[in-house]
C-alpha atoms as one frame of an Amber mdcrd trajectory, in Angstrom:
protein
 -36.237  43.159  11.966 -38.004  46.300  13.834 -41.623  44.997  13.848 -45.231
  46.859  14.696 -48.336  46.583  16.582 -52.166  47.073  16.974 -55.481  47.589
  19.012 -58.593  46.844  20.220 -61.287  47.696  22.721 -61.106  46.147  26.168
 -63.702  43.466  26.409 -65.700  43.031  29.249 -65.560  39.943  32.126 -68.706
  38.436  31.261 -67.443  38.509  27.441 -64.192  36.970  29.028 -66.176  34.218
  30.669 -68.139  33.430  27.396 -64.899  33.014  25.723 -64.029  30.695  28.110
 -66.708  28.673  27.656 -66.764  28.557  24.151 -63.423  27.215  24.104 -64.081
  24.305  26.736 -67.077  23.203  25.062 -65.755  23.458  21.499 -61.166  23.742
  21.530 -60.947  22.056  25.021 -57.362  21.726  23.781 -56.567  24.639  22.292
 -57.549  26.794  25.512 -54.145  28.327  25.763 -55.405  30.599  23.008 -58.298
  31.548  23.862 -56.543  32.338  26.523 -55.134  35.044  24.277 -57.552  36.468
  22.032 -59.063  39.323  22.238 -62.791  39.173  22.900 -63.781  42.783  21.566
 -64.281  40.481  18.189 -66.644  37.923  19.891 -70.462  38.842  18.839 -72.735
  39.467  22.190 -73.728  36.370  23.846 -76.554  35.143  24.275 -78.886  34.450
  27.478 -78.206  30.805  26.477 -75.078  31.210  26.067 -73.815  32.762  29.407
 -71.604  30.805  31.521 -72.607  29.960  34.523 -71.273  28.001  37.906 -68.379
  28.862  37.187 -65.616  26.778  39.198 -63.092  28.994  41.235 -60.229  28.035
  38.530 -62.275  29.259  34.938 -62.509  32.612  37.828 -58.789  32.562  38.047
 -58.352  32.428  34.822 -60.797  35.004  33.643 -59.188  38.037  35.820 -55.807
  36.628  34.156 -57.107  37.358  31.255 -58.373  40.693  32.239 -55.449  41.998
  33.262 -53.578  40.553  30.034 -55.358  42.280  28.149 -55.640  45.791  30.140
 -51.552  45.925  29.736 -52.042  45.903  25.909 -51.632  48.655  24.503 -52.630
  50.401  21.262 -50.491  49.027  17.741 -47.440  51.253  17.497 -45.372  50.732
  14.612 -42.000  51.644  16.986 -42.738  49.248  20.208 -45.340  46.473  18.870
 -43.673  42.893  17.853 -45.829  41.057  14.569 -44.074  38.062  16.131 -44.532
  37.357  19.286 -48.379  36.724  19.032 -50.659  33.263  19.000 -53.515  32.020
  16.848 -56.420  31.866  18.545 -59.291  29.810  16.846 -62.623  32.349  16.822
 -65.609  31.833  14.724 -67.768  34.685  15.628 -65.137  36.872  13.355 -66.607
  37.219  10.310 -64.493  36.140   7.024 -64.063  38.578   4.817 -64.546  36.950
   1.696 -64.768  33.153   0.176 -63.833  31.867  -2.415 -67.348  31.367  -3.712
 -68.060  35.511  -3.451 -64.492  36.947  -4.776 -64.383  36.263  -8.492 -60.926
  37.303  -8.942 -59.275  34.354  -7.075 -57.000  32.071  -8.323 -58.886  28.581
  -9.132 -55.275  26.925  -7.791 -55.563  28.405  -4.292 -59.680  27.898  -3.994
 -59.292  24.685  -1.685 -63.149  25.479  -0.461 -64.488  25.568  -4.231 -62.276
  22.656  -5.162 -63.548  19.923  -2.041 -61.616  20.812   1.299 -63.666  18.990
   3.544 -62.891  20.872   6.781 -63.044  24.468   7.402 -61.269  25.316  11.400
 -58.013  27.026   8.981 -60.596  29.368   8.036 -61.649  30.757  11.787 -57.680
  30.972  13.039 -56.964  34.704  13.947 -53.985  35.828  15.050 -53.219  37.907
  17.996 -50.593  39.727  19.479 -48.556  38.961  22.944 -48.376  43.299  24.231
 -50.593  44.884  21.472 -54.447  45.523  19.770 -54.017  44.326  15.716 -56.705
  46.418  14.703 -59.169  44.111  12.630 -59.004  45.188   8.307 -61.564  47.522
   7.721 -61.861  47.910   4.107 -64.015  51.686   3.679 -60.999  53.096   5.474
 -57.708  51.589   3.560 -60.178  52.303   0.170 -60.287  56.035   1.754 -56.030
  56.013   2.497 -55.950  54.385  -1.778 -58.098  57.434  -2.797 -56.294  58.694
  -5.873 -52.822  56.069  -5.286 -51.651  53.825  -6.875 -50.607  50.617  -4.875
 -48.455  47.650  -6.254 -47.372  44.658  -4.818 -44.014  42.968  -6.927 -42.831
  39.741  -6.685 -43.324  35.738  -7.085 -47.115  34.017  -6.537 -46.766  33.834
  -2.883 -47.272  37.847  -3.826 -49.755  37.409  -6.326 -51.033  35.541  -3.633
 -51.290  38.506  -1.455 -52.150  40.463  -4.153 -55.853  38.879  -4.457 -56.454
  38.202  -0.825 -56.544  42.244  -0.555 -58.824  42.815  -3.771 -60.762  40.481
  -2.351 -61.074  42.052   0.889 -61.801  45.293  -0.604 -63.734  44.691  -4.027
 -67.532  44.092  -2.040 -67.134  47.894  -1.514 -66.680  48.608  -4.852 -69.892
  48.788  -7.172 -69.753  46.024  -9.976 -70.008  48.788 -12.690 -66.777  50.174
 -10.846 -64.149  48.322 -10.847 -62.051  46.715 -13.943 -59.616  43.864 -13.584
 -56.985  43.903 -16.367 -54.425  40.786 -16.096 -51.271  39.925 -17.619 -48.374
  37.981 -17.774 -45.947  41.358 -15.931 -48.725  43.111 -14.738 -52.145  43.291
 -13.611 -54.386  45.780 -12.092 -57.694  45.846 -10.440 -59.078  49.120 -10.597
 -61.463  51.302  -9.094 -63.179  54.023 -10.570 -66.349  55.890  -8.025 -66.869
  59.065  -8.325 -64.634  61.751  -6.749 -62.395  58.547  -6.148 -59.452  56.766
  -8.354 -57.817  54.030  -7.094 -55.967  51.270  -8.266 -54.816  48.257  -6.533
 -51.551  46.088  -8.707 -49.335  43.498  -9.259 -46.476  43.281 -11.064 -44.858
  39.539 -11.756 -41.066  39.753 -10.906 -40.223  36.859  -8.591 -36.211  37.355
  -8.376 -36.971  41.473  -8.378 -33.443  41.835 -10.510 -34.200  40.086 -14.160
 -34.220  36.288 -14.869 -34.304  33.814 -18.400 -37.531  32.507 -16.416 -39.634
  35.643 -16.084 -41.464  34.385 -18.850 -42.039  31.709 -20.008 -41.398  30.302
 -16.780 -38.823  27.891 -17.039 -39.610  24.515 -15.120 -36.403  22.858 -14.761
 -34.899  25.217 -11.802 -30.618  24.079 -12.909 -31.617  25.786 -16.410 -32.636
  28.694 -14.736 -29.777  32.119 -15.048 -30.522  35.426 -13.354 -28.898  39.108
 -14.221 -27.696  39.802 -10.229 -27.341  43.381 -11.426 -30.476  44.594 -14.340
 -33.451  45.652 -12.796 -35.196  47.879 -15.244 -37.388  45.778 -16.602 -39.803
  45.093 -13.994 -38.460  48.723 -12.207 -40.029  50.547 -15.373 -43.249  49.997
 -13.861 -42.799  51.277 -10.303 -42.012  54.218 -11.058 -45.294  56.373 -10.337
 -46.453  54.511  -7.765 -47.578  55.661  -3.909 -47.388  51.884  -2.274 -45.199
  49.142  -3.099 -44.480  45.958  -0.949 -42.145  44.087  -2.897 -40.974  40.062
  -1.484 -38.205  37.842  -3.304 -38.116  34.791  -1.078 -38.887  31.196  -2.460
 -37.749  31.071  -6.113 -34.545  31.817  -5.032 -34.910  28.346  -2.212 -34.535
  25.580  -5.512 -31.522  23.949  -3.091 -28.839  23.962  -5.282 -26.165  27.064
  -6.536 -27.720  29.709  -8.502 -26.799  30.831 -12.489 -25.636  34.285 -11.754
 -24.887  37.031 -14.523 -24.195  40.196 -15.177 -25.495  42.698 -17.733 -28.170
  42.141 -20.039 -29.446  39.538 -21.752 -28.628  40.721 -25.069 -25.219  39.585
 -24.614 -26.681  36.339 -24.208 -26.267  33.166 -21.498 -22.795  32.426 -21.083
 -20.381  32.994 -19.076 -22.092  32.654 -16.077 -20.960  32.407 -12.221 -22.784
  29.744 -10.800 -23.260  30.756  -6.698 -24.806  29.495  -2.975 -27.962  30.914
  -3.291 -27.320  33.213  -0.080 -24.530  35.501  -2.304 -26.999  35.380  -5.225
 -29.801  36.605  -3.162 -27.268  39.173  -2.194 -26.433  40.942  -4.391 -29.316
  40.577  -6.520 -31.159  43.198  -3.225 -28.039  45.360  -3.360 -29.286  46.433
  -7.064 -32.755  46.416  -5.680 -31.935  48.951  -3.124 -29.661  50.602  -5.222
 -33.010  51.317  -7.362 -35.039  51.785  -4.856 -32.258  54.448  -3.223 -32.054
  56.620  -6.632 -35.339  56.652  -8.104 -38.451  57.038  -4.879 -38.928  59.749
  -3.595 -39.169  58.908  -0.112 -41.836  61.851   0.849 -44.118  60.937  -1.947
 -43.413  56.415  -1.962 -44.137  54.574   0.974 -41.606  51.268   0.713 -42.597
  47.668   1.958 -41.151  44.645   2.121 -43.126  41.160   3.063 -40.683  38.795
   4.572 -40.322  35.136   3.924 -43.443  33.021   3.522 -42.538  29.250   5.411
 -42.900  26.134   2.787 -44.229  23.284   4.989 -42.190  20.356   2.858 -41.338
  18.656   5.631 -43.851  16.884   8.015 -40.493  16.031  11.206 -40.562  19.765
  11.887 -44.007  19.035  13.536 -42.769  15.752  15.218 -44.966  13.932  12.494
 -42.578  11.280  11.318 -44.452   9.794   9.144 -46.678  12.780   7.856 -46.286
  13.337   3.750 -45.873  16.977   4.124 -47.902  19.681   4.523 -51.131  16.673
   3.388 -53.911  16.297   5.948 -53.189  18.496   8.682 -55.934  20.129   9.998
 -54.242  22.379  13.112 -51.247  24.866  13.779 -48.708  24.460  15.359 -48.700
  25.420  18.852 -45.408  25.316  20.013 -44.286  28.483  20.814 -41.401  30.228
  18.476 -41.435  27.198  15.778 -39.547  27.318  13.037 -39.065  24.818  10.697
 -36.942  24.380   7.891 -38.656  26.176   5.173 -37.633  29.699   6.676 -34.338
  30.242   6.021 -32.891  33.259   8.395 -29.969  33.223   6.185 -31.945  35.303
   3.596 -33.834  37.107   6.058 -30.620  38.477   7.140 -29.232  39.697   4.015
 -32.435  41.386   3.604 -32.299  43.519   6.830 -28.841  44.630   6.701 -29.167
  46.051   3.486 -32.398  47.234   4.262 -30.659  48.673   7.750 -27.780  51.220
   5.536 -30.924  52.371   2.467 -31.776  56.162   2.240 -35.464  55.606   1.244
 -37.310  54.148   4.602 -38.873  50.518   4.288 -41.805  48.691   6.409 -40.928
  45.066   6.975 -44.437  43.216   6.842 -43.115  40.507   9.274 -45.325  37.475
   8.544 -42.326  34.521   8.561 -43.384  33.449  12.117 -46.944  33.756  12.647
 -47.245  31.775   9.269 -44.137  29.138  10.472 -47.253  27.798  12.686 -50.146
  27.599   9.873 -48.843  24.313   8.667 -52.275  23.058   7.790 -53.417  26.374
   5.854 -51.854  25.494   2.703 -53.679  24.365  -0.611 -52.395  20.840  -0.068
 -54.116  18.832  -2.313 -57.252  21.194  -3.676 -55.171  23.005  -5.795 -57.975
  22.013  -8.402 -61.507  19.865  -7.675 -60.718  16.841  -5.953 -62.145  14.529
  -8.576 -60.242  16.302 -11.254 -56.804  15.451  -9.170 -57.769  11.729  -8.306
 -58.484  11.343 -12.362 -55.245  12.735 -12.775 -53.856   9.717 -10.079 -55.836
   6.499 -10.668 -54.887   5.548  -6.906 -55.938   8.857  -4.966 -52.575   8.767
  -3.630 -51.271  12.824  -3.168 -47.603  12.049  -3.614 -47.728  13.995  -6.671
 -49.835  17.012  -6.030 -49.551  18.224  -2.335 -48.358  21.919  -2.513 -46.978
  23.496   0.825 -46.370  26.793  -0.713 -48.915  28.375  -1.179 -51.587  28.816
   0.509 -55.876  28.792   1.058 -57.689  31.564  -0.051 -59.128  33.044   1.884
 -56.631  32.006   4.128 -53.238  33.600   6.200 -52.421  35.848   3.172 -55.642
  38.003   4.419 -53.634  38.322   8.095 -50.720  39.656   6.032 -53.096  42.087
   4.634 -54.265  42.771   8.309 -50.832  43.715   9.389 -50.322  45.747   6.213
 -53.224  48.018   6.894 -52.183  48.074  10.496 -48.958  49.947   9.395 -50.927
  52.409   7.174
């Protein structure tokens, strides 16, 4: 997949020296991460924080960092590779929101409010190797959305990206000028200012095509039946939208064959075929692509596709043999190129191959590799207030409560939206 890039200003030597000192004091073992940091995000050092008596080795590292930063280019979607970068620990960058300040977050992902004791997962930022990824600017984004409709389409991970973006901008809108309407199929955050109207919407369509589990959800995945060529019931919401961001992955990864039908549910659910997930996925993505090409005007509509959000269900993936999935993880994976069992490259290749043949241009928001490192950033056992969770399991064992699919908010989906903003 072809991916884009970002921009930041070049930092001064003094600030870089300060970053190294801070890394040594706080996270010595993560010096590798600070080495790639975009120091322009750090606040100016106070006099007492200034590094003195630096060793010759430190000064050599500073020079190397300066050279690397000077080699970086501004964000260019055709040149930058979003996958190539590192998570850098940075406590100086302010959060865009908190799970207390934003009233639109689902309770299940408000990890801090639900009792998560650590907060380091909030302070990691994704920095590219070859270019500067611009920091999210809510005011600039809102200006780009003036008079437009932006819609996220997909599953609960896509709903998280939608909630994240709403929370990243909502504090910039006066209370009396914003309105949230939520329903099962379509949720709309509406902003009405003088000479300004815009919406940020979410359409629930976990498979993109229709299934008998769209509403209500069938929790027994073996009983789900998909209409791989039927998309109109969801697509009716997409007509007239200016910016569409699609996603569909995790609902396909249930571990068994997919019951697949052709035609409408008016003909019943009998006569289905059981197909391998990747085969059914290809059929569904072709139906989606055909609809996009046949119904959207590429001169007036921009189309994005968010790649697979990785799960972290197998702690052996990061060499923790006795771990319980993502439970009790507090730090990202540091190994470059880490790829766990929760991301199926075959599924991603299906989307890539289909998009390459489409008439309407589709931009990938490639979040998979950067999210693969963040095993510690999932909701885990903090999907509800801790006392409530423990009362349901008197022994206090987390086995039944560990969510290694969804992410804490604020958290990783904020970075997905930073990348989306860079594309705009």
